[in-house]
N, C-alpha and C positions, 0 to 999 in steps of 0.2 A: 421419535423425538418430537415434542410439541413445537408448533410453528414459531412461538416466541423464542425458543431456545435456538432454533436454526437461524433466525435473524441475528441474534447476538453472536452466533458463531461465524457469521459472514458480515463483518462490519463494512460500512461504506468506504472507509479509508483503504480498504483492500480491493475495491472495485475498479475494473479496467474495461475499456471498450476496445475491441479489436475489430478493425474494418479490413477485410481481405480484398485484394485486387482481383479483377477477373483473371481467371487462369490459375489462381492459387488452388493447389490440390493437396490439402493436408494429409490425405491418406497416402500420398506419394512423397510426403515431406517437402513439397514445393509450397513455400509460404512467402508471401510478400504482402505488404499493406501498411497500415498505420495503426498505432496503439496509443491510447490516451488513458492517463490515470484520472479517474472520475473526480476525485476530491480536489486535486491540485491543478488539473488541466495540463500537467506536463505531458508532452507527446513526442512521438518519434516515428519516423518511417523505418520499416524493417524489410529485409530482403531474404531472410531465412529464419527458420525456427530458432537457431542459436541466438540470433540478433534479438528476436522477440523475447526470449527467456532472459537475455542479459538485461534488457530494459526493465522487465518485471523485477528482476533481482535487485537492480540499482535503486529503483523506487522503494521497494519494500525495505531494503537495508537503510535507506535514508529515513524512512518513517520510524524504524526501530531506534536509530541513533537519535533522532529528534525527541522521541519519547523518553529515552534514557536521560537526555540533557535536561528535560523539564522536571524530572523527579528530584525532590530534595535529597541530599546525601543522607545516609542513615544517621539518626540522632539529631537531624536538623529540621524536623517537622514543625517548626514554630515554637520550639521550647524557649522559655525566657521572654516571651513577647506578651505576657498577660498584662493588661492594663485595666485598672478598675479595682473595686473593693475586693478584698480577700474573702 
């Protein structure tokens, strides 16, 4: 896959920073730390892998819902707003 395609496949809106606490052992499923959504700055401490995944899921769901709300309903894409000479 060309580099420009991989960048498009990984939008910044889906970027997170995960900072693990000392003693976290992902290979043993011992996870604790802090996670931050890169674009919005929303962040949360987590004490387990399920808590980390729940935060990721909430943020991504919120982004999808926001994107759906910003799209005009079908058939409402500016129809009937023409101003000027025909």
